[in-house]
N, C-alpha and C positions, 0 to 999 in steps of 0.2 A: 118850198114850204113857206107859207105866209105867217108872219109874226104879228102879234097884237101890240102895236106901239101905243095904243090909246092910253093905257093905264099909267105908263111911265110919264107921259106928257101931262096927265092930270096931277101928278105929284111934283112936276118940275116947273121952272120958270120959263125955260125956252121950249119952243116947239120945233127947234132944229136939232136933228139927231146928232149932228157933228159937234154941237155945243154941250151935249149932255155930260160928256167926260169931265168938263170943268166944274159942273154943279155937284156931281155925285162923288163923295169921298169914300174910298175903300175902308171898311172897318175890319173885317176878318174873313177867313175862309174856313169852312168845315166840310169834311168828307164823311158822309154817312153811309151805313151799310145798305139801308133801304131808301127809297125815294120819299123822304118825309118833308122835303122842302117844296115850296111853291114859288116858281119863278114869276116875275111880274107879267110875263106873257101867258100865265095860267098853266104852264107845263110843270109836271111833278119832277123834281130834281133831287139828286143825292150829292152832287158837287155844288156846294152852296157858297156863293159870294154874297156878303152883306154890305150894303152901301147906305150912307146917310147923306141927304141933300143939305149942303151948307147954307142954303137960302131958306128953305121951307122947313127943315128939321124932319122931313118924312124919311122913312126907312123902307128898303126893298131887299128882297132876295132875288138873286140872278144866277142862272145856270151859266156854264162855261161858254155856250154858244152865244147867248145873249150879251155876255160881256163884250164880245167882238161886235155883234150887230148894233149894240147901243153905243159903241165907241167909248166904253168905260175903261178906266185905268185898272189893269189886271196886276195884282201883286202876286208874290210868291205863294204857291200852294202848300205852304207849311202851316200846319194847324197851330194857331197861336192863341194865348189867353187874351181876353178882352183888355184893351189898354184905354180905359175910360178915365177922363179927368173931368173937373168941374165944368170947363168950357164945353166939353163934349156933351155932358148931361144937359147943359143949357140949350145946346143945339137940338137935343132930342125933345126938350120940353117946349121948343119954339113952335107956335101955331100961327099960321096965316089965315085970317078970317075969310079971304077970298076963296079958300078951298073947302069951306065947311059944307058946301052943297054937294061935294063929291063924296057921298056917304060910303060907298063900297071901298074907294081908294083910301079914305081916311081910316076906316076900320082895319083895312089891310096894313096900313102903315103903323097903326097903334099896336097891332099884334106883334109886328117886328120889334117895335120899341120895347114892349113888355118882355119879349124874348131876350133882347140884348141886356135889359136891366136884370132879368133873372140870371142870365149867364154871368153878369158882373158880380152879383151877390154871391153866386155859387163859387166863384173863383177868388173871392177875397181871401188873402193869406192871413189867418189870425196870428201867425207867428212873426209877422212883420209889423212892428210898431208904427213905422211911418205910413205903411199902407193902411193900417187900421185907422189912424188919424184922418188920412185922406178920404177913406170910405165913409167915416162918420160925417165929414163935411158934405160929401155928395148925397148921402142918404137924408141928411137934414134938409138939404135943398129940395130933394124929391118930395119929402113929407110936407114941405111948405107949399107945394104946387098941386098939380092935379093927379099925382101918382100915389096918393095915400093908399096903402093896403097893409094887411096884417103881416105879410112876409117882410116888408120893408121895416115896419115898426118893430117886429120881433128881432130882426137882424141888427137894427140900430141899438136896441136895448142890450143885445149880446155884445156888440162891439164896444159899447160904453163900459160894460163890466170888464171886458178884456183890457180896454184902454186904462181904466182905473187900476186894474191889477198890475199892468205894466208900470204905471206911474208910481204905484206904491213900491214896486220892486226897484224902480230907478231911485226912489227916495232912500230905500234901504241901502242900495249900492252906493249912493252918494254919502250916506252916513258912514258906511264902511270905508269909503274912499277917504273921507275927512279924518276918520279914526286912524287909518293907515298913514295919512300925511302927518297927523299929530305924533303917531308912534315913531315915524322916521325922524321927525323934528326932535323928539325927545332923545332918540338914539344919537342923533347928530350933536345935540346939546351935551349929552353925557360924554360923548367922544371928545368934544372940545374941552369940557371940564377936566376930563382925564388927561388930555394933552397938557393943559395948563398946570394941573397938579403934578404931572410927571416932570414937566419942565422945572417947576419950583423945587421938587424933590431932587432933581438932577443938579440944579444950581446949589441947593443946600449940601448935597453930597460933595460937590466939587469944592465948595467953601470949607466943608469939614475936612476933606482930604488935604486941602491947602494948609489949613491951620495945623492939622496933625503933622504934615510934612515940615512946616516951619518949626514946630516944637521938636520933632525928631531931629531936624537939621541942627537946631540949637543945642540939643543934648549931645549929638555926635560931635559938634564943634567943641563943646565944653570938654567932652571926653578926649578929643584929639589934643586940645590945649593941655589937659591934665597929663595925657600920655607924653606929650612933648616936654612938659615940665619935669615929669618923672625921669624921662631919658636924660635931660640936661642935668637934673639933680644927681642922677646916678653917675653920669660922666664926671661931674664936678667932685662927687665923693671919691670916685676912683682916682681922679687926678690928685685930690687932696691926700688920699692914702699913699699914692705913689710918691708925692713930694715929701710927706712925713717920713716915709721909709728911707728916702734918699738923705734927709736931714739926720735921721737916726744913724744910718750907716756911716754918714760923714763924721758925726760926733763920735761914733764908736771907733773909727780908725784914726781920728785926729788926736795927736799927743801934744800939740802946741796949745797951751792954755789960752794964749792970746787969740788964736784963730778959732778955738772951740766956741767962743762967744757967739759967733755967726750962726752956728748950728743950734746952740741952745736957744737963741732968740726966736728961731723959726719952729721949734718943737712946741706943740700945743699941749700934749698930754702932761699934766703937772707932775705925775710920778716919774715919767721918763725924763722930763726936764730936770727934776731934782736929782736924778741919778747922775746926769752929766755935769750938773753944777758941782756935785761932790767930787766928780772925776777931775774937774778943773782945779778945785781946791787941793786935791791930792797932788795933782801935777805941779801946782805952784809950791806946795810944801816940799815936794821932792826936789824941785829946781832950786829952792832956797838952800836946802841942805847940801846939795852938790856944790853950790856956789860957796858956801861956808867952808866946806872941806877943801876946796881949791885954795881959798884964801889962807887957810891955816897952813896948808902944806907949802 
């Protein structure tokens, strides 16, 4: 089978088939149910490999056979979403004036470019804020170039609304975050104040208990002193009573008036003392009478 190499050479820098693989960058792979793709060799295809020329910015679709025949780099046949960034878009928008005369090839390349851009727009994830910002940057670049159209303008307007909604939500979240931080700070402050107050109250309680203990200790000490004094006083009173009893018993049994004075001097009770003073006088009187009777006889 003879392949038409002419068209790919018109969109490339090199005319050497062995160098084409270095120029053409694999973009993505799509497997279709029907043969809706058109290979650069003019064959209708359903296994579609899309490539972009890194020098000219032209785009092509290639079937699996021509990937090998044109020495292109074949990537995995996994259906992937478009991975376009700003540099990639700039590559798409890059036009080389020396190829303007190749009308059919340029038209073919532009059709592929529009297809890639449409796929990119269709695959933008509106739920991913970072992807939305990136898409806005890319679409603005497209609108500033030669790819202005209603679809891009509409999508850009929608993305700006989504971006503003995200940013408003982020602002609300930031306000809530700051409020939560302040709430946590207030809780921490209250906790610290509580700890300080608790410490002060604890110190006051300790001081109060110490003072109460000192007062109680003083009262108990005074009570012990009083109890000791009462015990000593009671002992002394008992000793005094015992001594007085001995003096009284001694005075009671003593019939010698000269020795009776010893007991009389130690007896404290005036009435009892007077009793034994009278006893002494009586004894003296009796003794004098006896002495007189002896002398007379």
